[in-house]
C-alpha positions as CSV (number, residue, x, y, z in Angstrom):
1,M,-16.5,34.5,-38.5
2,S,-13.1,34.4,-40.0
3,K,-10.2,36.5,-38.7
4,Q,-10.4,38.7,-41.8
5,D,-14.1,39.5,-41.1
6,K,-13.6,40.7,-37.5
7,P,-14.5,44.4,-37.2
8,N,-11.2,45.1,-35.3
9,S,-9.1,43.7,-38.2
10,R,-7.2,46.0,-40.4
11,N,-8.1,43.7,-43.4
12,I,-10.9,45.2,-45.4
13,P,-13.6,42.6,-46.1
14,L,-13.8,41.5,-49.8
15,P,-17.3,42.8,-50.5
16,I,-16.2,46.3,-49.3
17,Q,-13.1,46.1,-51.4
18,R,-15.2,45.2,-54.4
19,E,-17.6,48.2,-53.8
20,V,-14.7,50.6,-53.4
21,R,-12.9,49.4,-56.6
22,Q,-16.1,49.8,-58.6
23,R,-16.9,53.2,-57.2
24,C,-13.3,54.5,-57.8
25,G,-13.1,53.1,-61.4
26,F,-10.5,50.5,-60.6
27,G,-7.6,53.0,-60.2
28,C,-6.2,55.9,-58.2
29,V,-8.8,58.6,-57.9
30,I,-6.2,61.2,-58.5
31,C,-4.3,59.9,-61.6
32,G,-6.1,56.7,-62.6
33,L,-3.1,54.4,-62.1
34,P,-4.5,50.8,-61.9
35,L,-1.9,49.9,-59.2
36,Y,-3.6,51.2,-56.1
37,E,-3.8,50.9,-52.3
38,Y,-7.0,51.2,-50.2
39,E,-7.0,54.4,-48.2
40,H,-9.3,55.1,-45.3
41,M,-10.3,58.8,-45.4
42,E,-11.0,58.6,-41.7
43,E,-7.9,57.0,-40.2
44,W,-8.6,53.4,-39.4
45,A,-6.6,53.5,-36.2
46,K,-9.0,56.1,-34.9
47,V,-12.4,54.8,-36.2
48,K,-11.7,51.1,-36.4
49,R,-14.3,50.5,-39.1
50,H,-14.4,49.7,-42.8
51,D,-17.1,51.8,-44.4
52,A,-17.0,51.7,-48.2
53,E,-18.0,55.3,-48.4
54,E,-14.9,56.3,-46.3
55,I,-12.4,54.3,-48.3
56,T,-10.8,55.3,-51.6
57,L,-8.1,54.1,-54.0
58,L,-4.8,55.9,-54.2
59,C,-1.6,54.9,-56.0
60,D,1.5,54.5,-53.9
61,R,2.7,58.1,-54.7
62,H,-0.6,59.8,-53.8
63,H,-1.1,57.6,-50.8
64,R,2.3,58.8,-49.5
65,E,1.4,62.4,-50.2
66,K,-1.9,62.1,-48.3
67,T,-0.2,60.4,-45.4
68,A,2.5,63.1,-45.3
69,G,-0.2,65.9,-45.4
70,L,0.9,67.1,-48.9
71,L,-2.4,66.0,-50.5
72,P,-5.3,67.4,-48.4
73,K,-8.2,65.1,-47.7
74,A,-10.5,67.8,-49.0
75,V,-9.0,67.5,-52.5
76,I,-9.6,63.8,-52.6
77,I,-13.1,64.2,-51.3
78,F,-13.8,66.8,-54.0
79,L,-12.7,64.4,-56.7
80,L,-15.0,61.7,-55.4
81,V,-18.1,63.9,-55.6
């Protein structure tokens, strides 16, 4: 098992990254920008898992807004449904 595949690693395994990109349409789920970051909807530091259904794509701006609490998690989840 490589360092990247360990469950306690912050690195998201490649198959999960691929699944998230496909599900999110290869861009930020808010604005569609194809320059994105992976965002754990349940904070990784708390849950320490990489579940594709709990990860989404956000551009830098929307990622900062979510982290700052300006973009509620409920809004992002609503857009994913």
